[in-house]
N, C-alpha and C positions, 0 to 999 in steps of 0.2 A: 396501413398507417396513413392517416390524413397528412397534410403538408403543415397544418397547424400544430399537429401532435409532433410531426418531426421535428419540427422548429424547436419546439418547447422540450424535446428531449435532448437536442444538441446543445443547447443554452444551458440546460440542467448539468449536462453531464460534463460540460467544458468548465463549468463554474466550480463542480465539485471535485473534479480531478485537479485542477490545478490550485486549490486552496489546500492549506496546511493540514496534514493528518499524517499517520504512522507511516503508509507509503513514502510519502515525501521528505519525510524526517530522516528515514532511512536511507534514501537515495542521496539526499545531500549528505550526510553525514559519510558515506560511503565515497562520494566523491571527493570529498575533503581528504579522507584517510587513505584513501587506495588510488586515487585518479578514475579516469574515465573508462580507459580499458579494463579494468579488473572490476570495474562497478556493472559490466555489461551483463553478466550471468543475473544481478539484480532486476536490472532493467527489464530484462527479456522474461524474467517470472512475474513482474508486475504485469507487462503488458499481456502475458498468456493466461496468468494464474486470475486474475481478476474476471475478465471476459467468460473466463471457463466457470468459475463460481456463479456469475450470473445464469450462466445457460444451464447449470446443474438446478439451481434454485427453481428457474423458469419451467424447467421440463418435470419438476414434481418433488426433489430433493428435500423442499421446504416443507413438503407435507410429511414426509418421515419424522422431520425435527417435530412436528407438531404432533404426532403419534406417539413418538418415543423421544420426550423432551430432555431424559436422561443422558442419553448422547449427545445433545446440543451443550448440555450442562458441563459434561465432561471434557467435551472439547474445548469449552470456552475457559476451564480452569488451567487445563495443560497448556492451552496455547497462551494465557495470559503470565503462566509462571515462564515460558519460552521467550514471550516479548519481555519481560522485565530480566531477563537475563541478556536480551539482547541490548536493552537500555543501559544496563550496566557496562556491557562490553564497548559499547559507544562513549559513555562516559570516560570509561578509563583506557581509552585507547590512544595508544603511541602513534604520533605521524612517523608516517614511512620517510626515510630519509633524513631523520635526525641523529642517525648514528647508533640506533637503538638496534639490536638484531632481535627482540621479543616483538614483531609486530604481529598483530592478530590477522586472520583473514576474512575477506568479505563474504557477505552471504551469498549463498548457491542460488543457482537457479530454481531446484526443488525446494529448498527452505523457501524463497521467496513466493513461491505458487502456494506452498501451503499455509503460509502466514496470512494469506488472504480471508481463510476460514476464520481467524479469531482476531481480523481489523474491525474493530466497530464500525468505523469510517465507511468500510468496504460493504458492510451488512446494511447501512442504513441506506446506502447509493443502491446497492442491488435492489431491496424490496421496494424502495421509492420509485424508482424508474419502472419496474417490471409492473407495479400497482398503477401507477400513474399516468405511462404511455404505450400501455398496450390498451385493446379492447377485444372483447368476447369472441366478436364475429371472425377475428382474424386473428387470434391469440398467439399461436405459434409463429407467424409471420412477426408480429410485434416482438416478440422474444428474440428474434434474429436481429430485427433492427437493434434493439437495447445492446445487445451482444458486438455487433459491429461499431456501433457508435461509440461503446466502451472502448473497444480495440483501439480505434483511432484515436481517443482522446488521450488513452493511456500511453501512445506512443510518445505522442506530443509532452504530456506532463511528466514522465519518467525521465524522457532525456533533457528536459529543461530543468529539473530541479537536480537531477546529476551534473549536469555543466554548471549549474549555479555554486554546487559544492566544488567542483573543480576551480572554478574561479576565485572562490574565497581562500582555496588553498594557494593558489598564487600571489595572493595579496597577503596572507599573513605569513610573515617571515619567521614571528617570534611563536616557540613552542608554546610559550603560557598563552598566546591567545588560541591556539589549538584545544588547551585544555578547556579553557573556559567555553569555547564553543562546543565542544564535543560534551562538556557537562549538561549544557543547557539542552542539547538536543537529545541527550538522555533521559533527562527531566521530561522533556516535552512528550517523549514516546511513552514513559511511564504515566504520565498524565492523560494521555488520550485512552487508557486503560478504563478511566474511571467510569465513563457511561456504560460500557458494557460490563462492568463487574456490579453496577447499580440493578440490572435487570437480570 
């Protein structure tokens, strides 16, 4: 990988990782509702799951979806259904510590890893980075660089968005504000599925 190509990859990965999307929406919502410590499995799941997904696609799994598109179609709609359920959970979540016993559970590590496969933004980032920042003569080295850069950026963005949610939790003391923010985050997560469901 050339120096210019590497710098381009880093800039692209940074912009893509830190801008809003399903992962960052869920991280912020989890930070608001559960705090940083209980959000750690979600953070780790995003940090591991997305680079793993890029590696799998780069090493040939994308070809399987081209040969058997029904597999991706099934994954897409099952995953979309699950993400809509998560959006509903976020929108109706009760803040911890408001005296209500029925408080939900944060997303687990394995759930976060699995959600990368139905995250439309993750697919765009993976396909774009693999096609734009690898060269045929050293393709597998390029895949390695893309995976490594995605992992590093994932650490920063996942932690930042979770901490942003934790910060909002401390600022907003009124339960009504929690409800408004959770509904907005749930709707944002649901709306993020529109591009995926159109294709």
